[in-house]
C-alpha positions in Angstrom: 7.4 -6.6 21.1 6.1 -7.1 17.6 8.5 -6.6 14.7 7.0 -4.1 12.2 8.0 -3.3 8.6 6.9 0.1 7.3 7.2 0.0 3.6 7.3 3.0 1.2 7.3 2.1 -2.5 8.6 5.1 -4.6 8.6 6.0 -8.2 10.3 9.3 -9.0 9.7 10.9 -5.6 12.9 13.0 -5.3 10.9 16.1 -4.5 9.3 14.9 -1.3 11.2 11.8 -0.2 13.5 13.2 2.3 11.0 15.7 3.9 8.2 13.2 4.3 10.5 10.4 5.5 11.5 12.8 8.3 7.8 13.3 9.1 7.4 9.5 9.2 10.4 9.0 11.4 9.3 11.7 13.8 5.8 10.0 14.0 7.4 6.6 14.7 9.7 7.9 17.4 6.7 9.5 19.2 4.1 6.7 18.7 5.7 3.4 17.9 7.9 2.8 21.0 6.0 -0.5 21.6 7.3 -2.0 18.4 10.6 -3.0 16.9 10.2 -1.2 13.5 12.2 -0.8 10.3 11.5 1.5 7.4 11.9 -0.1 3.9 12.2 2.3 0.9 11.6 0.6 -2.4 12.9 2.4 -5.4 10.5 1.2 -8.1 12.4 1.8 -11.3 12.8 5.5 -10.8 14.8 7.6 -13.2 15.4 10.5 -10.9 17.4 10.9 -7.7 15.0 8.7 -5.6 17.5 5.9 -5.1 20.4 8.2 -4.3 18.3 10.1 -1.7 17.1 6.8 -0.2 20.7 5.5 0.1 21.8 8.7 1.9 19.0 8.2 4.4 19.9 4.5 5.0 23.5 5.6 5.6 22.4 7.8 8.5 19.6 5.7 10.1 20.2 2.2 11.4 16.5 1.1 11.0 16.2 2.2 7.3 16.5 -0.3 4.5 16.4 0.3 0.8 15.6 -2.0 -2.1 15.5 -1.4 -5.8 13.0 -3.1 -8.1 13.7 -2.5 -11.8 10.3 -3.9 -12.9 7.8 -1.1 -12.8 4.7 -1.7 -10.7 3.6 -1.7 -7.1 2.9 -5.4 -7.1 6.3 -6.4 -8.4 8.0 -4.1 -5.9 6.1 -5.2 -2.8 6.1 -8.9 -3.6 9.9 -9.1 -4.3 10.8 -7.0 -1.3 8.4 -8.7 1.2 9.5 -12.2 0.1 13.1 -11.0 0.7 12.5 -9.4 4.1 10.9 -12.1 6.0 10.5 -12.5 9.8 8.3 -9.5 10.6 5.1 -9.9 12.6 3.3 -7.0 10.7 4.0 -5.7 7.2 2.6 -2.4 6.2 2.9 0.0 3.3 1.9 3.6 2.5 2.8 6.2 -0.1 5.4 8.9 0.5 2.9 11.6 -0.4 1.2 10.8 3.0 -2.2 11.2 1.4 -3.8 9.2 4.3 -3.8 10.9 7.7 -0.7 9.5 9.4 -2.2 9.6 12.9 -4.4 6.7 11.8 -1.4 4.4 11.2 -1.4 3.0 14.8 -5.0 2.3 14.6 -4.3 0.3 11.4 -1.7 -1.9 12.9 -3.7 -2.3 16.1 -6.4 -4.1 14.0 -3.9 -6.8 13.1 -3.0 -7.2 16.8 -6.7 -7.6 17.6 -7.0 -10.6 15.4 -7.5 -9.5 11.8 -5.3 -10.8 9.1 -5.4 -7.7 6.9 -6.3 -4.1 7.8 -6.9 -1.6 5.0 -7.5 2.0 4.9 -10.9 2.6 3.4 -12.3 5.8 1.8 -15.8 4.2 1.4 -16.9 3.2 4.8 -18.8 5.2 7.4 -16.5 7.7 9.1 -14.1 8.2 6.1 -13.2 11.7 4.9 -11.9 12.1 1.4 -11.0 15.0 -0.9 -10.3 14.1 -4.5 -11.3 15.1 -8.0 -14.9 14.1 -9.0 -13.6 12.2 -12.0 -11.3 10.0 -10.0 -13.9 9.5 -7.3 -16.4 8.3 -9.9 -14.0 5.9 -11.6 -12.8 4.5 -8.2 -16.4 3.8 -7.2 -17.1 2.1 -10.5 -14.0 0.0 -10.1 -15.0 -1.2 -6.6 -18.6 -1.9 -7.8 -17.1 -4.1 -10.5 -15.3 -6.1 -7.9 -18.6 -6.6 -6.0 -20.3 -7.8 -9.2 -17.5 -10.1 -10.3 -16.3 -11.5 -7.0 -18.9 -10.6 -4.4 -16.2 -9.0 -2.2 -17.1 -7.7 1.2 -14.4 -4.9 1.3 -15.3 -1.6 -0.3 -12.0 0.0 -1.1 -9.4 -2.2 -2.8 -6.9 0.5 -3.9 -6.2 2.8 -0.9 -2.4 2.8 -0.4 -2.6 2.3 3.4 -2.5 -1.4 4.3 -1.2 -3.8 7.0 -0.8 -7.6 6.9 -0.2 -10.2 9.5 3.3 -11.6 8.7 2.5 -15.4 8.7 -0.6 -14.9 6.5 1.2 -12.6 4.1 4.2 -14.9 3.5 1.8 -17.8 2.8 -0.2 -15.9 0.2 2.4 -13.7 -1.5 3.6 -16.5 -3.8 0.1 -17.0 -5.1 -0.1 -13.4 -6.4 0.7 -12.8 -10.1 0.0 -9.2 -11.0 2.9 -6.8 -11.1 1.0 -3.5 -11.1 -1.8 -1.6 -9.5 -4.2 -4.7 -9.5 -1.9 -6.5 -7.0 -3.8 -4.9 -4.1 -7.1 -6.2 -5.4 -5.7 -9.6 -6.3 -4.2 -10.2 -2.7 -7.3 -9.0 -1.0 -9.5 -11.3 -3.1 -7.2 -14.3 -2.6 -7.1 -13.6 1.2 -10.9 -13.2 1.5 -11.5 -16.4 -0.4 -9.1 -18.2 1.8 -11.1 -17.2 4.9 -8.7 -14.5 6.2 -10.3 -11.6 8.1 -10.1 -8.2 6.5 -10.8 -5.0 8.5 -11.6 -1.7 6.8 -10.6 1.4 8.8 -12.2 4.6 7.8 -9.5 7.1 6.9 -9.1 10.8 6.1 -7.5 10.9 2.7 -6.5 13.9 0.6 -5.4 13.8 -3.0 -2.1 15.6 -2.9 -0.5 15.1 -6.3 0.9 18.3 -7.7 1.4 19.2 -11.3 5.0 18.0 -11.4 4.4 14.7 -9.6 0.9 13.7 -10.9 0.5 10.5 -12.8 0.6 10.7 -16.6 -1.6 7.7 -17.0 -5.2 8.5 -18.0 -7.6 7.2 -15.3 -9.9 5.9 -18.0 -7.1 3.9 -19.6 -6.3 2.6 -16.2 -9.9 1.5 -15.6 -9.9 -0.4 -18.9 -6.7 -2.1 -18.0 -8.0 -3.1 -14.6 -11.2 -4.4 -16.1 -9.1 -6.8 -18.2 -7.3 -7.9 -15.0 -10.7 -8.5 -13.3 -11.8 -10.8 -16.1 -8.5 -12.6 -16.1 -8.6 -13.2 -12.3 -12.2 -14.3 -12.6 -11.2 -17.0 -15.1 -8.3 -18.0 -13.0 -10.4 -18.6 -9.9 
């Protein structure tokens, strides 16, 4: 029986954390009986009640874990927690907004069991179904085009928050990652691909579900400029 870690990085998610974790737990109880699984909630420098709510859930569920990363950024949170929680056969993460269709999660982890080192949800391969604002769609496609130009990557969607990693491969490559923020996904995929690891892209159904209260305050255009700088820096490094 494979040991599975289901990771949920959170920043200021008090509005939906408890409700959606109950959805995740119900899904796992019905679909993941073949696995020994734990949920890991990472409070990524939240300044609301996210950490308190996570702690309450951990107190009532034996397979819930909680970490707190005071350095903001998905990369910092995932890297620190995954280096801390070793020994799992498969590591996964998704966002608590459940933007990706949850019923596709078992398909995702099955791709690791069938021999791939990384399996990623992809919004840009045949069979995917996405609903998002035209502006974000355009910027995302430009970003992935830049990755193709700078690194000749084979994968088409670096940033979808729905990924699975084979444990041994992940623990060997995590120390090599340096980015603390959103670019971390791109960095680890490029490092893995260049090391010869197999990456599988699973077409997913994805719905942009950010409401007015929870939506990011960061301009997508500012974020693209920031990521372009990261791309150039990684190109020089490699």
